[in-house]
N, C-alpha and C positions, 0 to 999 in steps of 0.2 A: 504494500500500500504506500503510495507516494504521499509524503507529508512535507510541508514547509511551515515552520513555526517561528514566527517573529517574536522578539522580546526587546526590552530596553526603552520602550516609550514611556512617556510621563509628562509631567508639568515642569516647565523651566522658564526662567525669566529671560527677557530680551538680552541677547549677548551671551547667553549660556551655551552649554554643550550637552549633547546626548550621543550615545553610541547605540545604534540598533544592531541587532544580530538576527540572522535567519539560519535556523538549523534544518538541514535537509535529510530526508531518509527515503528509502524505497526506490532509489534510482542511482545510476552511476553519476555522482555529483560532478565529477571532473569534466563531463562532456557538455552540459548545457551552458548557454549564456545566462548569466544571472543579472537580474535588474531589481532596482527599487523604484516603485511608483508611489504616488500619493494622491489622495482625493480629499479635497476640502469640501465642506458643506455647500451644496448648490453648484458645485463645479465638477467638470469631468476629471476622470483619473488621468494623471500626467506622469510621464517618465521623469524620474529624478536623476538616475545614474544607472549605467550598465557596465558589466565587466565580462571580457571574453573568457573562454574556457580555461585558458592558461593564466589569465590575469594580466596579459601583456597589453591589452587594449582596454581603455576606460573612456567612457563618454559621460558627460554631465549636461544637465539642463543649464542654460545660461544663468538662470536665477540662483543657482547654487554653486557655480564655479568659484573656486577659491575658498569656499567655506565647507563644502562636504567632500569626503573622501570615501570611495568604495574600495573594498578589499575582499579577498576570498582566501580560504584555506582549504584546499582540496583534500588534505589529509584528515581534517576535522569535519568536512562537509558543512562548512559555514560560510556565509557571506555577511560582511558587516558594512554599516554605513556610519562613519564618524561625522557628526554634524556640529560645527562650530559657529560661533557668531550668529546664533539663531535669532530670527525675526518673527514677529507676530504672523506674518504672511506664510511662514513655514508650518503653521498649524494645520494639521490634516491627519487622516489615517494613512499610515505608511504600509505598503504591501511589498512583499517579496515575490518575485516571479522567476520561474525557470523556463527557458525556451530551448528546445532541441528540435530543429526543423519545424514541423507543423504541430508538435506537441508542446502544450503550455500547461504549467501548473502555477497556481497562486496560493499564497498563504492567506491566513484569516485577517491579517492586519493588526497593527498596533497604533494606538493613538498618541500623537505628539501634540502638545498644547504649549504655545509660547505666549506668556503673558507680557503685556506692555508696561 
């Protein structure tokens, strides 16, 4: 059974930091592209960051460049998102996604709230 379980969300003040983690099981973790998405109330889900299977290629949304860092540990089957200099507009539910060809898996999401 494929599972993606996010953790690390919470409430933080503007300028603070959080580290999200996604633990994967049930598939060969080293193969999929892993991504973090977020969805704020009333808005569409958007890509935050993605990382290739080897970790050699990373992409970020313009809104988080220089503040967020995505990383993965294929030995531990985890992908993390380090979020620094958080802003109120970063408030959203953050989701982990695994993509391998046409196969996609999503986690259940973790809430991040940034207070002003």
